[in-house]
ROGUFI-758349 format. One record per residue (C-alpha): z, x, y. Coordinates in pm, whole numbers, padded with zeros to 5 digits. Layout:
REM ROGUFI-758349
<<Z,X,Y>>;
...
***
This chain:
REM ROGUFI-758349
<<09228,08312,13862>>;
<<09473,07987,13830>>;
<<09685,07949,13529>>;
<<09666,07534,13589>>;
<<09455,07531,13233>>;
<<09766,07728,13092>>;
<<10017,07438,13243>>;
<<09822,07169,13129>>;
<<09806,07282,12759>>;
<<10233,07355,12788>>;
<<10209,06993,12915>>;
<<10059,06805,12652>>;
<<10252,07038,12344>>;
<<10596,06902,12490>>;
<<10438,06569,12518>>;
<<10367,06571,12156>>;
<<10668,06729,12041>>;
<<10513,07049,11959>>;
<<10694,07255,12203>>;
<<10938,07513,12157>>;
<<11219,07728,12286>>;
<<11431,07981,12203>>;
<<11814,07959,12129>>;
<<12065,08239,12220>>;
<<12211,08316,11950>>;
<<12585,08427,12060>>;
<<12784,08565,11710>>;
<<12650,08665,11398>>;
<<12445,08579,11129>>;
<<12731,08346,10938>>;
<<12775,07955,10848>>;
<<12994,07904,11170>>;
<<12752,08048,11519>>;
<<12793,07976,11872>>;
<<12453,07869,12017>>;
<<12429,07801,12382>>;
<<12850,07841,12418>>;
<<12861,07582,12160>>;
<<12993,07613,11822>>;
<<12764,07499,11473>>;
<<12742,07515,11180>>;
<<12423,07665,11118>>;
<<12182,07611,10758>>;
<<11872,07721,10901>>;
<<11921,08130,10894>>;
<<11706,08371,10652>>;
<<12036,08548,10511>>;
<<12016,08451,10217>>;
<<12304,08662,10065>>;
<<12534,08683,10387>>;
<<12446,09027,10417>>;
<<12384,09063,10797>>;
<<12727,09073,10857>>;
<<12897,09248,10600>>;
<<13154,09504,10660>>;
<<12972,09796,10450>>;
<<12646,09723,10551>>;
<<12760,09728,10959>>;
<<12941,10097,10835>>;
<<12679,10257,10701>>;
<<12488,10162,10995>>;
<<12750,10278,11230>>;
<<12768,10633,11068>>;
<<12364,10621,11034>>;
<<12389,10600,11401>>;
<<12624,10848,11489>>;
<<12431,11089,11252>>;
<<12081,10988,11341>>;
<<12111,10846,11697>>;
<<11932,10508,11696>>;
<<11546,10555,11766>>;
<<11292,10680,11533>>;
<<11138,10853,11808>>;
<<10821,10926,11634>>;
<<10582,10772,11357>>;
<<10684,10873,11015>>;
<<10347,11094,11025>>;
<<10443,11267,11338>>;
<<10810,11346,11316>>;
<<10982,11004,11253>>;
<<10999,11004,10888>>;
<<11403,11072,10869>>;
<<11621,11163,10515>>;
<<11746,10810,10578>>;
<<11394,10651,10539>>;
<<11299,10903,10237>>;
<<11576,10754,10049>>;
<<11571,10338,10129>>;
<<11147,10411,09997>>;
<<11274,10593,09677>>;
<<11571,10334,09609>>;
<<11333,10069,09693>>;
<<11077,10201,09430>>;
<<11317,10203,09194>>;
<<11422,09864,09271>>;
<<11093,09693,09182>>;
<<11023,09981,08914>>;
<<10695,10139,09122>>;
<<10605,10483,09149>>;
<<10668,10442,09544>>;
<<10741,10238,09817>>;
<<10668,10271,10211>>;
<<10850,10127,10487>>;
<<10688,09953,10758>>;
<<10869,09818,11060>>;
<<10846,09428,10999>>;
<<10707,09210,10731>>;
<<10422,09137,10955>>;
<<10297,09494,10997>>;
<<10363,09563,10637>>;
<<10073,09284,10520>>;
<<09859,09317,10800>>;
<<09840,09743,10723>>;
<<09794,09654,10314>>;
<<09520,09414,10353>>;
<<09340,09646,10596>>;
<<09386,09940,10438>>;
<<09227,09803,10102>>;
<<08915,09572,10244>>;
<<08664,09550,10471>>;
<<08319,09380,10496>>;
<<08228,09426,10155>>;
<<08500,09274,10001>>;
<<08649,08934,09957>>;
<<08991,08800,09972>>;
<<09142,08467,09835>>;
<<09441,08338,09969>>;
<<09639,08021,09900>>;
<<09630,07720,10135>>;
<<09982,07725,10264>>;
<<10023,08135,10289>>;
<<10228,08284,10579>>;
<<10008,08322,10893>>;
<<10129,08730,10842>>;
<<09860,08695,10509>>;
<<09605,08472,10698>>;
<<09571,08687,10985>>;
<<09561,08994,10792>>;
<<09261,08866,10620>>;
<<09105,08755,10888>>;
<<09113,09115,11089>>;
<<09045,09290,10754>>;
<<08678,09161,10783>>;
<<08638,09084,10417>>;
<<08473,08716,10321>>;
<<08768,08484,10343>>;
<<08820,08216,10141>>;
<<09142,08003,10068>>;
<<09214,07830,09705>>;
<<09381,07472,09682>>;
<<09789,07518,09685>>;
<<09931,07724,09391>>;
<<09600,07569,09179>>;
<<09469,07863,08954>>;
<<09188,07632,08854>>;
<<09052,07629,09226>>;
<<09164,08034,09280>>;
<<08922,08093,08955>>;
<<08673,07901,09058>>;
<<08582,08099,09424>>;
<<08669,08412,09206>>;
<<08376,08350,08972>>;
<<08115,08320,09231>>;
<<08186,08646,09433>>;
<<08021,08947,09396>>;
<<08231,09177,09643>>;
<<08273,09458,09552>>;
<<08680,09418,09585>>;
<<08871,09099,09519>>;
<<09214,09052,09645>>;
<<09363,08743,09540>>;
<<09676,08704,09758>>;
<<09952,08478,09757>>;
<<10341,08468,09893>>;
<<10585,08401,09606>>;
<<10835,08200,09751>>;
<<10647,07981,10027>>;
<<10850,07974,10368>>;
<<10833,07597,10398>>;
<<10823,07469,10140>>;
<<11062,07659,09921>>;
<<10862,07669,09613>>;
<<10736,07993,09364>>;
<<10388,08075,09317>>;
<<10293,08056,08980>>;
<<10210,08416,08941>>;
<<10132,08404,08527>>;
<<09865,08167,08588>>;
<<09741,08365,08915>>;
<<09740,08688,08762>>;
<<09538,08594,08412>>;
<<09297,08478,08654>>;
<<09282,08794,08833>>;
<<09238,08983,08515>>;
<<08973,08817,08427>>;
<<08767,08817,08729>>;
<<08883,09183,08780>>;
<<09097,09144,09095>>;
<<09415,09295,09262>>;
<<09705,09034,09300>>;
<<09899,09064,09653>>;
<<10235,08899,09673>>;
<<10468,08890,09963>>;
<<10802,08785,09817>>;
<<10924,08827,10175>>;
<<11198,08513,10080>>;
<<11187,08612,09662>>;
<<11372,08953,09721>>;
<<11807,08890,09684>>;
<<11746,08528,09574>>;
<<11580,08527,09197>>;
<<11622,08748,08895>>;
<<11895,08902,08762>>;
<<11896,09222,09017>>;
<<11766,09027,09279>>;
<<11424,09171,09209>>;
<<11281,08865,09332>>;
<<10967,08695,09178>>;
<<10843,08979,08997>>;
<<11186,08993,08784>>;
<<11192,08643,08759>>;
<<10862,08607,08584>>;
<<10895,08947,08427>>;
<<10555,09042,08551>>;
<<10386,09401,08421>>;
<<10325,09639,08702>>;
<<10022,09622,08632>>;
<<09950,09230,08674>>;
<<10073,09225,09037>>;
<<09914,09535,09207>>;
<<10073,09506,09520>>;
<<10441,09439,09593>>;
<<10570,09307,09966>>;
<<10880,09273,10010>>;
<<11126,09203,10346>>;
<<11435,09346,10466>>;
<<11548,09073,10712>>;
<<11599,08831,10471>>;
<<11777,08838,10125>>;
<<11871,09219,10247>>;
<<12036,09150,10607>>;
<<11875,09409,10789>>;
<<11537,09498,10891>>;
<<11189,09590,10796>>;
<<10932,09542,10529>>;
<<10829,09738,10277>>;
<<10511,09768,09973>>;
<<10568,09872,09638>>;
<<10258,09982,09397>>;
<<10115,10273,09256>>;
<<10092,10619,09367>>;
<<09717,10570,09436>>;
<<09807,10237,09634>>;
<<10081,10363,09872>>;
<<09894,10698,09973>>;
<<09568,10470,10060>>;
<<09833,10287,10285>>;
<<09999,10633,10423>>;
<<09643,10755,10486>>;
<<09489,10398,10622>>;
<<09749,10184,10746>>;
<<09743,10160,11084>>;
<<09999,09947,11126>>;
<<10171,10196,10958>>;
<<10032,10505,11104>>;
<<10020,10415,11523>>;
<<10378,10290,11546>>;
<<10725,10449,11555>>;
<<10949,10447,11244>>;
<<11251,10207,11235>>;
<<11597,10356,11366>>;
<<11737,10541,11048>>;
<<12030,10357,11127>>;
<<11843,10025,10941>>;
<<11709,10244,10684>>;
<<12101,10339,10558>>;
<<12212,10043,10639>>;
<<12023,09856,10377>>;
<<12058,10149,10120>>;
<<12473,10004,10137>>;
<<12245,09626,10176>>;
<<12082,09691,09848>>;
<<12348,09833,09634>>;
<<12590,09523,09714>>;
<<12252,09274,09607>>;
<<12223,09468,09272>>;
<<12581,09487,09205>>;
<<12727,09173,09340>>;
<<12568,08883,09099>>;
<<12829,08670,09132>>;
<<12621,08620,09568>>;
<<12327,08485,09364>>;
<<12556,08239,09096>>;
<<12723,08076,09427>>;
<<12404,08070,09568>>;
<<12227,07874,09266>>;
<<12564,07670,09283>>;
<<12518,07562,09630>>;
<<12137,07454,09575>>;
<<12205,07231,09249>>;
<<12520,07046,09467>>;
<<12313,06982,09788>>;
<<11915,06864,09586>>;
<<12247,06646,09379>>;
<<12408,06488,09717>>;
<<12058,06463,09835>>;
<<11907,06310,09562>>;
<<12212,06039,09579>>;
<<12178,05997,09951>>;
<<11849,05889,09872>>;
<<11680,06205,10056>>;
<<11348,06325,09907>>;
<<11318,06729,09886>>;
<<11061,06930,09793>>;
<<11018,07068,09464>>;
<<11243,07357,09537>>;
<<11496,07654,09333>>;
<<11553,07864,09622>>;
<<11744,07874,09934>>;
<<11499,07706,10069>>;
<<11536,07280,10148>>;
<<11294,07092,10298>>;
<<11341,06752,10362>>;
<<10984,06603,10523>>;
<<11042,06382,10788>>;
<<10702,06306,10875>>;
<<10663,06286,11328>>;
<<10708,06558,11496>>;
<<10911,06360,11752>>;
<<11142,06159,11452>>;
<<11208,06525,11305>>;
<<11334,06638,11632>>;
<<11500,06354,11737>>;
<<11722,06448,11390>>;
<<11738,06763,11447>>;
<<11931,06668,11762>>;
<<12141,06406,11649>>;
<<12243,06698,11433>>;
<<12308,06907,11668>>;
<<12541,06650,11862>>;
<<12719,06639,11513>>;
<<12759,06982,11512>>;
<<12536,07091,11232>>;
<<12253,07319,11365>>;
<<11945,07267,11174>>;
<<11555,07359,11371>>;
<<11286,07091,11307>>;
<<10987,07274,11189>>;
<<10611,07112,11340>>;
<<10303,07169,11306>>;
<<10078,07403,11298>>;
<<10391,07596,11161>>;
<<10313,07282,10856>>;
<<10015,07047,10813>>;
<<10077,06778,11005>>;
<<10252,06449,10927>>;
<<10499,06647,10775>>;
<<10745,06802,11003>>;
<<11054,06880,10847>>;
<<11363,06958,10873>>;
<<11415,07320,10680>>;
<<11746,07347,10568>>;
<<11794,07704,10422>>;
<<12159,07801,10252>>;
<<12329,08086,10173>>;
<<12577,08278,09946>>;
<<12819,08275,10275>>;
<<12871,07928,10318>>;
<<13139,07706,10115>>;
<<13129,07416,09889>>;
<<13303,07240,10176>>;
<<13033,07355,10422>>;
<<12796,07206,10198>>;
<<12951,06870,10124>>;
<<13008,06818,10544>>;
<<12611,06913,10546>>;
<<12563,06632,10347>>;
<<12785,06375,10528>>;
<<12618,06470,10807>>;
<<12276,06395,10744>>;
<<12395,06037,10580>>;
<<12478,05941,10939>>;
<<12170,06073,11113>>;
<<11909,06051,10896>>;
<<11971,05729,10684>>;
***
């Protein structure tokens, strides 16, 4: 069988400026990187607190690799649940103020596993229209009746919940929306869930580390009681600077996931060294409050600078600061112009974002300096205006 149809589709994708290509990073994650042999000042990493290349985190990884080896060796329920995994789960439970936490190998697997362990065809799931792909896929795979409410609109959600007679109703939202940088209105969503006897699940991948006095994410930011946010998901590859993910919640929730979450049961555990390194990054994340303070200062500096240039930003108090360009071809050209000027920022295009809203997704890190943000603003003035 020929793949001619696939080749035609790929050609069309290129013509529409939607073709995606991998670039090769040749340095650690840091402000100054080398990509495909050239040095750039990068503003597109999710390493929000600058922990991915922190010497203490690296040393913890190395020490644990010497102790445990490299691979997890088996699934958690067979022979792959190491002491490092267990200690990290206990620390994450304490960090989130929940009775228990459960590690997953990726954020995608955490979302797929949690939703599908909780729901089936008797149930209903309600998702924000701008939710991450992993949440949408989780809902579709569950077999539950799938509905999407208007972005961050509690009234839209309420109208849909009122009509549901499902056995279980699960409302799912990002905490920080990854392409827009805005926050879910969790108190309003929680109020609706209480009235309609629904559970609330939040994927706070981009909130942990950045929001709250101790980096506890959206739950800390809004001072949400545990009973108002039943399923809390976090990823470790962003603010924590390592890899993997976790779900935190009640004893009954976590034990249900251990028994029924296929993406937990049927996969090898993350390398124990990653868990050990994350324990160190968690300690730094909580203690080094200056990282969040500096990051917030950079966010204000960047937004003020864009306002002075007449560049419209989306309403985001987070390190995610998108500049909407519109057409994919134009976004690609601007991204290339920035690259020519030594600035590395990827153009985000459909289907990741809606048609006509291609953008430069600028992300800031605590490891950036004020001078580097000024350098970015000067480059944007040259190539965008």
